mmCIF file of the C-alpha atoms, coordinates in Angstrom:
data_MODEL
# 
_entry.id   MODEL 
# 
loop_
_atom_site.group_PDB 
_atom_site.id 
_atom_site.type_symbol 
_atom_site.label_atom_id 
_atom_site.label_alt_id 
_atom_site.label_comp_id 
_atom_site.label_asym_id 
_atom_site.label_entity_id 
_atom_site.label_seq_id 
_atom_site.pdbx_PDB_ins_code 
_atom_site.Cartn_x 
_atom_site.Cartn_y 
_atom_site.Cartn_z 
_atom_site.occupancy 
_atom_site.B_iso_or_equiv 
_atom_site.pdbx_formal_charge 
_atom_site.auth_seq_id 
_atom_site.auth_comp_id 
_atom_site.auth_asym_id 
_atom_site.auth_atom_id 
_atom_site.pdbx_PDB_model_num 
ATOM 1   C CA . MET A 1 1   ? 38.510 62.673 140.547 1.00 0.00 ? 1   MET A CA 1 
ATOM 2   C CA . LEU A 1 2   ? 37.933 64.273 143.991 1.00 0.00 ? 2   LEU A CA 1 
ATOM 3   C CA . ALA A 1 3   ? 38.023 67.665 142.400 1.00 0.00 ? 3   ALA A CA 1 
ATOM 4   C CA . SER A 1 4   ? 35.587 66.590 139.607 1.00 0.00 ? 4   SER A CA 1 
ATOM 5   C CA . GLY A 1 5   ? 32.530 66.175 141.975 1.00 0.00 ? 5   GLY A CA 1 
ATOM 6   C CA . ASP A 1 6   ? 31.748 62.851 140.303 1.00 0.00 ? 6   ASP A CA 1 
ATOM 7   C CA . TYR A 1 7   ? 32.747 60.423 142.760 1.00 0.00 ? 7   TYR A CA 1 
ATOM 8   C CA . PRO A 1 8   ? 32.480 56.635 142.376 1.00 0.00 ? 8   PRO A CA 1 
ATOM 9   C CA . ALA A 1 9   ? 30.257 54.471 144.677 1.00 0.00 ? 9   ALA A CA 1 
ATOM 10  C CA . VAL A 1 10  ? 33.580 53.066 146.407 1.00 0.00 ? 10  VAL A CA 1 
ATOM 11  C CA . PHE A 1 11  ? 37.274 53.780 146.566 1.00 0.00 ? 11  PHE A CA 1 
ATOM 12  C CA . LEU A 1 12  ? 39.358 50.851 146.530 1.00 0.00 ? 12  LEU A CA 1 
ATOM 13  C CA . SER A 1 13  ? 42.760 51.644 148.041 1.00 0.00 ? 13  SER A CA 1 
ATOM 14  C CA . GLY A 1 14  ? 42.359 55.532 147.791 1.00 0.00 ? 14  GLY A CA 1 
ATOM 15  C CA . ASP A 1 15  ? 45.396 55.827 149.789 1.00 0.00 ? 15  ASP A CA 1 
ATOM 16  C CA . LEU A 1 16  ? 44.004 58.812 151.635 1.00 0.00 ? 16  LEU A CA 1 
ATOM 17  C CA . THR A 1 17  ? 45.528 60.108 154.654 1.00 0.00 ? 17  THR A CA 1 
ATOM 18  C CA . GLN A 1 18  ? 43.359 60.220 157.979 1.00 0.00 ? 18  GLN A CA 1 
ATOM 19  C CA . ALA A 1 19  ? 43.308 63.847 157.616 1.00 0.00 ? 19  ALA A CA 1 
ATOM 20  C CA . GLU A 1 20  ? 41.978 63.633 154.176 1.00 0.00 ? 20  GLU A CA 1 
ATOM 21  C CA . GLN A 1 21  ? 39.422 61.302 155.213 1.00 0.00 ? 21  GLN A CA 1 
ATOM 22  C CA . ILE A 1 22  ? 38.332 63.546 157.978 1.00 0.00 ? 22  ILE A CA 1 
ATOM 23  C CA . ASP A 1 23  ? 38.083 66.583 155.655 1.00 0.00 ? 23  ASP A CA 1 
ATOM 24  C CA . TYR A 1 24  ? 36.329 64.647 152.919 1.00 0.00 ? 24  TYR A CA 1 
ATOM 25  C CA . GLY A 1 25  ? 33.960 63.303 155.247 1.00 0.00 ? 25  GLY A CA 1 
ATOM 26  C CA . LYS A 1 26  ? 33.131 66.643 156.653 1.00 0.00 ? 26  LYS A CA 1 
ATOM 27  C CA . GLN A 1 27  ? 32.517 67.706 153.090 1.00 0.00 ? 27  GLN A CA 1 
ATOM 28  C CA . GLY A 1 28  ? 30.306 64.846 152.365 1.00 0.00 ? 28  GLY A CA 1 
ATOM 29  C CA . VAL A 1 29  ? 32.573 63.389 149.733 1.00 0.00 ? 29  VAL A CA 1 
ATOM 30  C CA . LEU A 1 30  ? 33.230 60.482 151.930 1.00 0.00 ? 30  LEU A CA 1 
ATOM 31  C CA . LYS A 1 31  ? 30.057 58.789 153.611 1.00 0.00 ? 31  LYS A CA 1 
ATOM 32  C CA . PRO A 1 32  ? 30.517 57.485 157.022 1.00 0.00 ? 32  PRO A CA 1 
ATOM 33  C CA . LEU A 1 33  ? 30.500 53.625 156.931 1.00 0.00 ? 33  LEU A CA 1 
ATOM 34  C CA . ASN A 1 34  ? 29.368 52.917 160.740 1.00 0.00 ? 34  ASN A CA 1 
ATOM 35  C CA . ASP A 1 35  ? 25.909 51.909 159.703 1.00 0.00 ? 35  ASP A CA 1 
ATOM 36  C CA . LEU A 1 36  ? 27.376 49.720 156.850 1.00 0.00 ? 36  LEU A CA 1 
ATOM 37  C CA . ILE A 1 37  ? 29.849 48.103 159.138 1.00 0.00 ? 37  ILE A CA 1 
ATOM 38  C CA . ASP A 1 38  ? 27.006 47.580 161.696 1.00 0.00 ? 38  ASP A CA 1 
ATOM 39  C CA . LYS A 1 39  ? 24.646 45.814 159.325 1.00 0.00 ? 39  LYS A CA 1 
ATOM 40  C CA . TYR A 1 40  ? 27.265 43.997 157.133 1.00 0.00 ? 40  TYR A CA 1 
ATOM 41  C CA . GLY A 1 41  ? 30.464 44.198 158.363 1.00 0.00 ? 41  GLY A CA 1 
ATOM 42  C CA . VAL A 1 42  ? 30.985 40.650 159.690 1.00 0.00 ? 42  VAL A CA 1 
ATOM 43  C CA . GLU A 1 43  ? 34.600 40.272 159.043 1.00 0.00 ? 43  GLU A CA 1 
ATOM 44  C CA . ILE A 1 44  ? 35.608 43.955 160.030 1.00 0.00 ? 44  ILE A CA 1 
ATOM 45  C CA . LYS A 1 45  ? 33.495 43.557 163.508 1.00 0.00 ? 45  LYS A CA 1 
ATOM 46  C CA . LYS A 1 46  ? 35.646 40.326 164.037 1.00 0.00 ? 46  LYS A CA 1 
ATOM 47  C CA . ALA A 1 47  ? 38.843 42.188 163.502 1.00 0.00 ? 47  ALA A CA 1 
ATOM 48  C CA . PHE A 1 48  ? 37.686 44.924 166.056 1.00 0.00 ? 48  PHE A CA 1 
ATOM 49  C CA . GLN A 1 49  ? 37.096 41.983 168.519 1.00 0.00 ? 49  GLN A CA 1 
ATOM 50  C CA . GLN A 1 50  ? 40.627 40.586 168.045 1.00 0.00 ? 50  GLN A CA 1 
ATOM 51  C CA . ASP A 1 51  ? 42.351 44.016 168.252 1.00 0.00 ? 51  ASP A CA 1 
ATOM 52  C CA . PRO A 1 52  ? 40.114 46.675 170.027 1.00 0.00 ? 52  PRO A CA 1 
ATOM 53  C CA . ASP A 1 53  ? 42.774 49.425 169.276 1.00 0.00 ? 53  ASP A CA 1 
ATOM 54  C CA . LEU A 1 54  ? 41.646 48.854 165.528 1.00 0.00 ? 54  LEU A CA 1 
ATOM 55  C CA . LYS A 1 55  ? 38.373 50.402 165.637 1.00 0.00 ? 55  LYS A CA 1 
ATOM 56  C CA . LYS A 1 56  ? 39.730 53.455 167.556 1.00 0.00 ? 56  LYS A CA 1 
ATOM 57  C CA . SER A 1 57  ? 42.523 53.910 165.053 1.00 0.00 ? 57  SER A CA 1 
ATOM 58  C CA . ILE A 1 58  ? 40.317 54.330 162.036 1.00 0.00 ? 58  ILE A CA 1 
ATOM 59  C CA . THR A 1 59  ? 37.532 56.378 163.768 1.00 0.00 ? 59  THR A CA 1 
ATOM 60  C CA . ALA A 1 60  ? 37.590 60.078 163.042 1.00 0.00 ? 60  ALA A CA 1 
ATOM 61  C CA . PRO A 1 61  ? 37.257 62.593 165.960 1.00 0.00 ? 61  PRO A CA 1 
ATOM 62  C CA . ASP A 1 62  ? 33.546 62.879 164.895 1.00 0.00 ? 62  ASP A CA 1 
ATOM 63  C CA . GLY A 1 63  ? 32.976 59.249 165.782 1.00 0.00 ? 63  GLY A CA 1 
ATOM 64  C CA . LYS A 1 64  ? 32.386 58.284 162.024 1.00 0.00 ? 64  LYS A CA 1 
ATOM 65  C CA . ILE A 1 65  ? 34.465 55.698 160.223 1.00 0.00 ? 65  ILE A CA 1 
ATOM 66  C CA . TYR A 1 66  ? 35.205 56.974 156.559 1.00 0.00 ? 66  TYR A CA 1 
ATOM 67  C CA . ALA A 1 67  ? 37.679 54.137 155.363 1.00 0.00 ? 67  ALA A CA 1 
ATOM 68  C CA . LEU A 1 68  ? 38.618 50.523 156.350 1.00 0.00 ? 68  LEU A CA 1 
ATOM 69  C CA . PRO A 1 69  ? 42.017 49.594 157.069 1.00 0.00 ? 69  PRO A CA 1 
ATOM 70  C CA . HIS A 1 70  ? 44.129 46.895 155.028 1.00 0.00 ? 70  HIS A CA 1 
ATOM 71  C CA . ILE A 1 71  ? 44.591 44.002 157.336 1.00 0.00 ? 71  ILE A CA 1 
ATOM 72  C CA . ASN A 1 72  ? 47.288 41.636 156.433 1.00 0.00 ? 72  ASN A CA 1 
ATOM 73  C CA . GLU A 1 73  ? 48.613 38.543 158.172 1.00 0.00 ? 73  GLU A CA 1 
ATOM 74  C CA . CYS A 1 74  ? 51.196 38.035 155.798 1.00 0.00 ? 74  CYS A CA 1 
ATOM 75  C CA . PHE A 1 75  ? 54.210 36.896 157.632 1.00 0.00 ? 75  PHE A CA 1 
ATOM 76  C CA . HIS A 1 76  ? 56.514 36.948 154.542 1.00 0.00 ? 76  HIS A CA 1 
ATOM 77  C CA . CYS A 1 77  ? 55.490 40.538 154.107 1.00 0.00 ? 77  CYS A CA 1 
ATOM 78  C CA . TRP A 1 78  ? 56.535 41.422 157.615 1.00 0.00 ? 78  TRP A CA 1 
ATOM 79  C CA . TYR A 1 79  ? 59.695 39.767 157.436 1.00 0.00 ? 79  TYR A CA 1 
ATOM 80  C CA . SER A 1 80  ? 60.542 40.185 153.780 1.00 0.00 ? 80  SER A CA 1 
ATOM 81  C CA . GLN A 1 81  ? 63.563 42.198 154.181 1.00 0.00 ? 81  GLN A CA 1 
ATOM 82  C CA . LYS A 1 82  ? 66.204 39.526 153.510 1.00 0.00 ? 82  LYS A CA 1 
ATOM 83  C CA . VAL A 1 83  ? 69.625 39.289 151.974 1.00 0.00 ? 83  VAL A CA 1 
ATOM 84  C CA . TRP A 1 84  ? 70.627 36.051 150.362 1.00 0.00 ? 84  TRP A CA 1 
ATOM 85  C CA . ILE A 1 85  ? 74.466 34.939 150.742 1.00 0.00 ? 85  ILE A CA 1 
ATOM 86  C CA . ASN A 1 86  ? 76.110 32.717 148.401 1.00 0.00 ? 86  ASN A CA 1 
ATOM 87  C CA . THR A 1 87  ? 77.349 29.747 150.727 1.00 0.00 ? 87  THR A CA 1 
ATOM 88  C CA . THR A 1 88  ? 79.169 28.143 147.811 1.00 0.00 ? 88  THR A CA 1 
ATOM 89  C CA . TRP A 1 89  ? 81.365 31.253 147.802 1.00 0.00 ? 89  TRP A CA 1 
ATOM 90  C CA . LEU A 1 90  ? 81.812 31.138 151.661 1.00 0.00 ? 90  LEU A CA 1 
ATOM 91  C CA . LYS A 1 91  ? 82.907 27.433 151.399 1.00 0.00 ? 91  LYS A CA 1 
ATOM 92  C CA . LYS A 1 92  ? 85.314 28.290 148.641 1.00 0.00 ? 92  LYS A CA 1 
ATOM 93  C CA . LEU A 1 93  ? 86.930 30.950 150.460 1.00 0.00 ? 93  LEU A CA 1 
ATOM 94  C CA . ASN A 1 94  ? 86.878 29.253 153.593 1.00 0.00 ? 94  ASN A CA 1 
ATOM 95  C CA . LEU A 1 95  ? 84.545 31.778 155.415 1.00 0.00 ? 95  LEU A CA 1 
ATOM 96  C CA . GLN A 1 96  ? 82.160 31.476 158.060 1.00 0.00 ? 96  GLN A CA 1 
ATOM 97  C CA . MET A 1 97  ? 78.783 32.882 157.968 1.00 0.00 ? 97  MET A CA 1 
ATOM 98  C CA . PRO A 1 98  ? 78.942 36.468 159.153 1.00 0.00 ? 98  PRO A CA 1 
ATOM 99  C CA . THR A 1 99  ? 76.961 37.357 162.278 1.00 0.00 ? 99  THR A CA 1 
ATOM 100 C CA . THR A 1 100 ? 78.044 40.902 162.716 1.00 0.00 ? 100 THR A CA 1 
ATOM 101 C CA . THR A 1 101 ? 78.108 43.989 160.567 1.00 0.00 ? 101 THR A CA 1 
ATOM 102 C CA . GLU A 1 102 ? 81.983 44.066 160.442 1.00 0.00 ? 102 GLU A CA 1 
ATOM 103 C CA . GLU A 1 103 ? 82.047 40.349 159.671 1.00 0.00 ? 103 GLU A CA 1 
ATOM 104 C CA . PHE A 1 104 ? 79.387 40.850 156.803 1.00 0.00 ? 104 PHE A CA 1 
ATOM 105 C CA . TYR A 1 105 ? 81.649 43.696 155.639 1.00 0.00 ? 105 TYR A CA 1 
ATOM 106 C CA . GLN A 1 106 ? 84.709 41.215 155.418 1.00 0.00 ? 106 GLN A CA 1 
ATOM 107 C CA . VAL A 1 107 ? 82.822 38.690 153.759 1.00 0.00 ? 107 VAL A CA 1 
ATOM 108 C CA . LEU A 1 108 ? 81.704 41.064 151.022 1.00 0.00 ? 108 LEU A CA 1 
ATOM 109 C CA . LYS A 1 109 ? 85.376 42.369 150.571 1.00 0.00 ? 109 LYS A CA 1 
ATOM 110 C CA . ALA A 1 110 ? 86.662 39.016 150.122 1.00 0.00 ? 110 ALA A CA 1 
ATOM 111 C CA . PHE A 1 111 ? 83.798 38.185 147.609 1.00 0.00 ? 111 PHE A CA 1 
ATOM 112 C CA . LYS A 1 112 ? 85.094 41.151 145.649 1.00 0.00 ? 112 LYS A CA 1 
ATOM 113 C CA . THR A 1 113 ? 88.733 40.693 145.841 1.00 0.00 ? 113 THR A CA 1 
ATOM 114 C CA . GLN A 1 114 ? 89.189 36.787 146.059 1.00 0.00 ? 114 GLN A CA 1 
ATOM 115 C CA . ASP A 1 115 ? 87.752 35.477 142.866 1.00 0.00 ? 115 ASP A CA 1 
ATOM 116 C CA . PRO A 1 116 ? 85.167 33.012 144.493 1.00 0.00 ? 116 PRO A CA 1 
ATOM 117 C CA . ASN A 1 117 ? 83.609 31.929 141.342 1.00 0.00 ? 117 ASN A CA 1 
ATOM 118 C CA . GLY A 1 118 ? 87.087 30.740 140.130 1.00 0.00 ? 118 GLY A CA 1 
ATOM 119 C CA . ASN A 1 119 ? 87.278 32.431 136.789 1.00 0.00 ? 119 ASN A CA 1 
ATOM 120 C CA . GLY A 1 120 ? 90.618 34.053 137.354 1.00 0.00 ? 120 GLY A CA 1 
ATOM 121 C CA . LYS A 1 121 ? 89.222 37.535 137.613 1.00 0.00 ? 121 LYS A CA 1 
ATOM 122 C CA . GLN A 1 122 ? 88.127 39.811 140.536 1.00 0.00 ? 122 GLN A CA 1 
ATOM 123 C CA . ASP A 1 123 ? 84.854 40.610 138.874 1.00 0.00 ? 123 ASP A CA 1 
ATOM 124 C CA . GLU A 1 124 ? 82.447 39.467 141.511 1.00 0.00 ? 124 GLU A CA 1 
ATOM 125 C CA . ILE A 1 125 ? 79.752 41.894 142.418 1.00 0.00 ? 125 ILE A CA 1 
ATOM 126 C CA . PRO A 1 126 ? 79.739 41.008 146.495 1.00 0.00 ? 126 PRO A CA 1 
ATOM 127 C CA . LEU A 1 127 ? 76.164 42.609 147.339 1.00 0.00 ? 127 LEU A CA 1 
ATOM 128 C CA . SER A 1 128 ? 73.467 43.726 144.921 1.00 0.00 ? 128 SER A CA 1 
ATOM 129 C CA . GLY A 1 129 ? 69.473 44.441 144.967 1.00 0.00 ? 129 GLY A CA 1 
ATOM 130 C CA . ALA A 1 130 ? 66.800 45.684 142.554 1.00 0.00 ? 130 ALA A CA 1 
ATOM 131 C CA . ASP A 1 131 ? 65.663 49.186 143.466 1.00 0.00 ? 131 ASP A CA 1 
ATOM 132 C CA . LYS A 1 132 ? 61.992 49.881 142.956 1.00 0.00 ? 132 LYS A CA 1 
ATOM 133 C CA . THR A 1 133 ? 60.819 46.337 143.410 1.00 0.00 ? 133 THR A CA 1 
ATOM 134 C CA . TRP A 1 134 ? 59.106 44.492 146.113 1.00 0.00 ? 134 TRP A CA 1 
ATOM 135 C CA . HIS A 1 135 ? 61.505 44.619 148.825 1.00 0.00 ? 135 HIS A CA 1 
ATOM 136 C CA . GLY A 1 136 ? 64.523 44.231 146.325 1.00 0.00 ? 136 GLY A CA 1 
ATOM 137 C CA . ASN A 1 137 ? 66.555 47.038 147.754 1.00 0.00 ? 137 ASN A CA 1 
ATOM 138 C CA . PRO A 1 138 ? 69.055 45.784 150.119 1.00 0.00 ? 138 PRO A CA 1 
ATOM 139 C CA . ALA A 1 139 ? 69.467 49.165 152.154 1.00 0.00 ? 139 ALA A CA 1 
ATOM 140 C CA . PRO A 1 140 ? 66.448 48.509 154.556 1.00 0.00 ? 140 PRO A CA 1 
ATOM 141 C CA . PHE A 1 141 ? 67.860 45.210 155.452 1.00 0.00 ? 141 PHE A CA 1 
ATOM 142 C CA . LEU A 1 142 ? 71.368 46.706 156.258 1.00 0.00 ? 142 LEU A CA 1 
# 
């Protein structure tokens, strides 16, 4: 789209890097938002007051702002890296909630080898996740 020269009025979540914003701003592809912010940007100006570094972080070296940040006060997003543990299995195997990496390893090993679901088979998967889902991959938690 940027190569076509046929630009929309607004890019929503354009995912442009700061360097790209500066380059496209110099070329006139992106228009400075400073005057629009001054005139209409009630909420972004409040955000600037609450976090003085915010304005500095989105201002290009030429003093112009070419893109607005995504501001999110989503606490479950910040702390979304979770791993759930089956407490029924902990109780069945008489194990404590792990508090260290080594204890967690030993619990997972017990889940795999000691048949906590009671079906007579060592077929439990002690840890699983879902790659390419919203925070479903357990690796960042680990």
